[in-house]
N, C-alpha and C positions, 0 to 999 in steps of 0.2 A: 228493321228486323235484325235480330242478333245473327252473327255468323255461326253456322254449325258445320257446313261442309266446305272443304278447302282442297284444291288441287295445286300441288307444287310442281312446276314445270322445269325440265332440264333437257338440254341438248347433249346427248350421250355419244361419244366416240366409242364404239364397241372395243372391248378388251382393254380400255384405258381407265384407270382409277387414280384420281388425284385429289387436290384440294377442293375443286368445284364439286365433284361427286360426293365427298364427305360433307360438304356444306349443305347440299339439298337433303341428304339423309338425316343429318342431325336436325335440320329444321323440321322435317316431317315428324321425326320422333318427338321433339319438343312440343309440337303442336298437338300430337296424340296425347302426350302426357297432361296437357291442359284440357283434354276432353273433346277436342274437335275430331270429326270424322275426316280423315286425310288420306289421299293417295298421290302417288307420283305419276306424272305424264312424261314419258321419255320418248324422244324421237332420235334416231341415229343421225349423226352429223358427219360429213366428210368435206373437208376444206379444199380439196384439189379434185380436178383442175379448177382454177378460180372461176371459171364461167359457170360452174354448178353451184356456186354459193347462193345466188339469187333464187335458184330452185329450191334449196333447202329452206330458205326464208319463206317462200311461198307455200311450202308444205305446212309450215306452222300457221300461216295466215288462213289456210283452208279449215283450221280446226275451230269449231264452235264449241266452247267448253262450258256453255251456260247451263247444261243439264246432262245427266248421264243415267240411262236405264230408268228414266221417269223421275229421277230425283234431282231437284235444283242444286246447282253448285253455287254456293253463296260468295266464294272468293277464289280467285286465281292469283297465285304468287309466281311471277316469272323470274328467272335468274339470268343466265348468260345468253348472248346471241345464239340463235334467233327465237328463243322461247317466248319473248315478249311480243312476237308478232301474232300470237294466238288471240282469238276474239273472245271477249267477255265484258259484260257491262261493269263489272267490279274487279278490274285488274290492277294489281299492285306489282311493282318491280322492286326486287332487292338485287340490284345489279352486281354480278360478280365481274363481268367484263363484257365489252362489245367484241366485234371481230378485230382484234388489235392489229393484225397485219395490215388492215386498210386505214388504221388510225395512226398512232404515234410511232408505230414500228415501220410504217411505210418508208421506203428508201434506205433502210438499214439492212445489215446482214441477217437480221431476224425476220425478215419478211420477203415474200415473193412479189410484193407490190413495190413499184418504183414510181417516182414522179415523172412519168412519161405518158404521152398521149394514149398509148395502148391500155394503160391501167387507169387513166384519169376518169373516164366515164363510169366504169364499174365502181370505182372508189367513191365517187360523188353520189352515185345511186344508193350505195350502202349507207353513206352518212345521212342522206335525205330521208331514207326509209326509217332508219333508226330514230331520227328526230321525231318523225311522225308517229311511229309505233310506241315509243316511250312517252311521247306527249299524250297519248291516249290514257295512260295510267292515272288512276285516282290518287295514288300516292307513289312517290318515287324515292327510293333509298338506294344506298351503295354500301358495299361491304367494307369500304375503307375511304379515307379522305382522298387518297390518290385517284381512286376510281371516280369519286365525285368531281374532282378537279378536271379530269379528262372529259367528263360528260359536259361540264360547263364550257370548257374550251372548244370542243368540236361540235356540240349540239345546242348550246345555249340553254340547257336545262339544269335546274337545280335539284340536287339530291341530298338527302340527309344521310351522313354516314352512320351505319349501325354496326358496331363491332361485336364479335362473339368469340367465345373461347374454342380452342381446338378439340377435336373428339376425344383425344387422350387426356384432357385437362385433369381429370380426377385421379389418374393413375401415374402421372409423371412425378419423379422424385430424384433428389440428388444422390450422387455417390462420390467416392474418392476420384479426384482428377487423374486420368490416365496419361498415356504418352501419345495421344492422338487427337486431332481435330476432326470433327464430324461434319460431313456434308450431306444434306438430306434433300431429296426432291427428284422429280422426273429428269431423266438424262436427255435433256433437250438443249439446244443451242442458247436459247434465251435464259435459261437457269444458270448458265456460266459456271459449271463445274470445272471447265477448263482453266478458269482463273485460279481456282483453289489448287489445282494440280500444278500449274506453273509457279504459284506462290511457294509451294513446298520446297522448291529448289533454293529459295531464299530464307528458309527456316532452319533451325538447328538439325543436324542429321538424325538426332534421336527421335525427332517428332515424325509421326506417321499421319496419313490422311485416310479416313474411313469414308467411303462413298456408299450411301444407302439409296437405292432407287434403280429403276430400269427405264429404258427408252431407246429412241432411235440412234443416239449418239454413243452408245455403249462401246462399240468397236473403235470409234474415233478417239474416245477418251483413253482407252487402254493404250492405243498407239501413241497418244500424246505423252502419256506417263513414261513410256519407253524412250521416246525421243528427248524428254527432258531429264532423263537419267534418274527417275524417282520411282520407276515401277516397282522396285522391291519395298518401297515405303507406302504404296497405295493399295488399299484393300478394297475391291469392288464387291459389295455384299449383295447387289441385285435387289429384288423385291424381298423385304423382310417382314415377318409377322410382328404383331404388336409387342410381344414379349421381348423379341430381339431388339426392336426399336427403342423401347423403354430402357433396355440395358445399355444400348449404345449412347443414348443421351446421358444417362446416369454416370457413365465412365469416362466421358470426354473431358478434355481440358477446356475446350471451347467449341463452338459451332460456328462454322462459316456459311454465311447465307448472303450471297452477293449477286442475285439475278439482275437482269436489266429491267428497270422501271416496273417492278412487280406491282400487282394490284394490292394484295394484302399479304398472303403467305403465312401459313400456319407455322412454319418452322421457327420463326422468331419467337412466338409465344411458347411453343414447345420447349425451346432451349431455355427460355427464362423460367418456365415452370419447373425445369430441372436444375435450376440455379447455375446455369452456364452462361458465360458472357457470349455475345454474338459479334462476329466480325462481319461487317457489310461494307458496301461501297456507296459513294456519294450519289451515284446515279441509279441506286436500286429501288427508289420509289417507296413502296409500302413499308418495308422494314424501318425506314427513316421516321415513321410515325411513332416508333417505339424505342429504337436504339439511339442513345445519346453518347456521343464520343467521350470516353473517360468517366462516364457515370455508370453505365450498365454494359458497355461494349466498346468496340473500336469502329469508327467510320473512316474509311480509307479512300484514296484515289482507286479507281478500277485498274490497278497496275500490280503485276505479280510481285514486284519488289516491295510495294507498300503493304500489300496484304501479308506477305511473308514476314515483313517486319513486325506486324501486329502479332502474328503467331509467336514470334521470338520473344516479344516483350511479355506476353502472357505466360510463356513457358519460363521465363527468367524470374518472374515475380508471381508465383502461384498463390500467395496470399491475397495479392491484388486481384488476381483473376477470380478467386472465390468471392471477394467483396463485390466485384462487378456483377457476378452471377447472382448473388443475393439481392442486389439492387434491382436487377432485371425481374426477379421473382416478385418483388413488391410492386413493380409496374404491371406485370401480367396478371397477378391475382385480382386486379380491379376489373378485368374484362370478364363479364358474366352474361348469362342469358336474360337476367332481369331487365325488363323493359323492352327488349327486342320483340317478343311475341305481341305485347300490347300495341307497340307502334305499327307492326305489320298488319295486324288484324284490325286495328282501329277501334278497339273497344276499351 
């Protein structure tokens, strides 16, 4: 039977909007544009205290999404943890990420999980349950190669990467390169805006850093800028609307995007679609699937001096910076929705 009705599932942290939230809404819109009857299923998620994580997973497992109001649901598309715990005979996962704190972030400064007896049991339970729940899926996809590799490493499951363009893809455009480097994303530790701030101290004094985003690390990042002596050169824009974000991309010299082991990250493609080179780090994960050092950006050690040196080189040779950005555009324009819907729906 052909698929007509589809539910797209998301675990939603109230008051937080980021790449994952944009991902599921774009997907729902694209499915509707293809003529499917689509709705979102959102369940609030809270990751602390750790002991509550399994309860949130169990809440999804209690959901039988096979029908609604007497209408059969033909397909369920799960995204990030723990939405793929939901029950449905035709469940597909387009994995954004698992609960990363229990996976590759365990034992790092980016996680409250440690390799200690106290956390070992809970962590193993999460890995085992993920393997089982994702193993139920009729088809398994990932939003990037980095996500697929993590799934293979920890769960022994194979997923096909499906790349898609960012929400603003059709509106991003180049502009004259200004006197600032742009850093975009939630202000959280794993996004490493602190690396960009520290790097500014190693860049020419005329260069500024513009930070667009909000999050729990806002106050800490402002204090860091003060302690590094660059507070007067860092502009914290907070949450910006689309028009402002488009303008910030258009006017930047470059975009710095150096999170730790990112899954995918729209920022790389948004920068490239604005014809801007991207400065990233060797351990940034997903961005490395697009950024090639010396071809469309700079890949550095995750070190302030190295990142600041990249800023300086781009500032010193702006013609080269523009050429790198143009090469990035040629890479990003190939990422489209064509084929994504067909693979997910299986028709």
